[in-house]
Each structure stands twice: as C-alpha cells, then as structure tokens.
C-alpha positions in Angstrom: -0.6 -4.2 -16.8 -4.1 -4.9 -16.0 -5.9 -3.9 -12.9 -8.7 -5.6 -10.8 -9.9 -5.6 -7.4 -8.0 -6.4 -4.2 -11.0 -8.4 -2.9 -10.1 -11.6 -1.3 -11.5 -14.7 -2.5 -11.8 -18.8 -0.5 -8.4 -19.6 -3.0 -5.7 -20.7 -0.4 -2.7 -21.7 -2.6 0.4 -24.1 -0.7 3.1 -23.9 -2.3 6.7 -26.0 -2.2 10.1 -25.9 -3.7 10.0 -22.4 -3.9 13.9 -21.5 -4.2 15.7 -20.1 -1.8 17.1 -16.8 -3.0 13.1 -16.1 -3.6 12.4 -16.3 0.2 15.3 -14.7 1.2 13.8 -12.1 -1.0 10.6 -11.7 0.0 11.5 -12.2 3.0 13.5 -9.7 3.4 10.5 -7.6 1.1 8.6 -8.0 3.8 10.4 -7.2 6.9 11.3 -3.6 4.6 7.9 -2.9 3.6 6.3 -4.3 7.1 3.9 -6.2 5.4 3.1 -10.4 5.9 5.0 -12.3 4.3 1.7 -13.7 2.4 0.5 -9.7 1.4 4.1 -9.4 0.2 4.2 -13.0 -2.1 1.1 -12.4 -3.4 1.5 -9.1 -4.9 4.8 -9.9 -5.8 2.4 -13.0 -8.4 0.4 -10.3 -9.0 2.8 -8.7 -10.7 4.9 -11.5 -12.4 1.2 -12.2 -14.3 1.3 -8.4 -14.8 -2.2 -7.5 -12.3 -2.1 -4.3 -10.8 -4.0 -4.9 -7.1 -6.1 -2.0 -6.5 -7.5 -1.6 -3.1 -5.9 -2.3 -0.1 -6.4 -3.6 3.5 -5.6 -0.7 5.1 -4.6 3.4 4.6 -0.9 2.5 2.8 -2.8 4.5 -0.1 -2.6 8.0 2.7 0.9 7.2 3.6 2.4 10.7 2.1 -1.1 12.4 1.5 -1.0 15.2 4.4 -1.5 19.2 3.4 -1.0 21.2 6.0 -4.0 23.1 6.5 -3.4 26.6 8.7 -7.0 27.4 10.0 -7.4 23.1 10.2 -4.5 24.0 12.4 -5.5 26.7 14.6 -8.9 25.0 14.8 -7.0 21.3 16.3 -4.7 24.0 18.6 -7.5 25.6 19.9 -9.0 22.5 21.3 -5.5 21.0 22.3 -6.0 24.2 24.9 -9.5 22.8 26.0 -7.8 19.9 27.2 -7.3 19.2 31.4 -4.7 17.6 31.7 -5.4 15.8 34.7 -7.3 13.4 32.0 -5.1 13.3 30.0 -1.6 13.6 31.3 
C-alpha cells in the first residue's frame, strides 16, 4: 500500500448513486469512530485504491500512547496542592 500526505486539496467530489448498503456502512462507521461522514468516505476511498493516508486532522495518533511516569505524576501532584479551590472549584 502506498503512503501519501494527508494534506487537503481544493478538489471536491459530489457523488450520486451511492448504494444503500455502502451509505449505511459509511454512516455506521462515522458514528462508531466519531468522525464526520466525508472524512470516513475519503478514508474508505483511499483504502479502496491502495493509498494509506499519512497525517491526521487531530490527535488520533496520540490515542492510547500514554506512558505513566512516576516523576511526572509526583510533579503534577505537587502542583495540585497549590491550586486555590476558591478560584478552581
């Protein structure tokens, strides 16, 4: 599968005659992934022609990448002790 930059172009497609099953599947996937329908459709088209889009329009690549760091946690806990509860209820 080739890899291409995910930067957007000015090209716009308006498609007619989308089979009902494809429409329903794309809409379900968009709902499940919490993405806009056009984004899911573009991703599906890219996969269909063997292109893997690189990059993202958000922080999807960071999801699930958290690594616990005890030193960082200690520092955050120390900061939390100095939060004024009247300013930040």
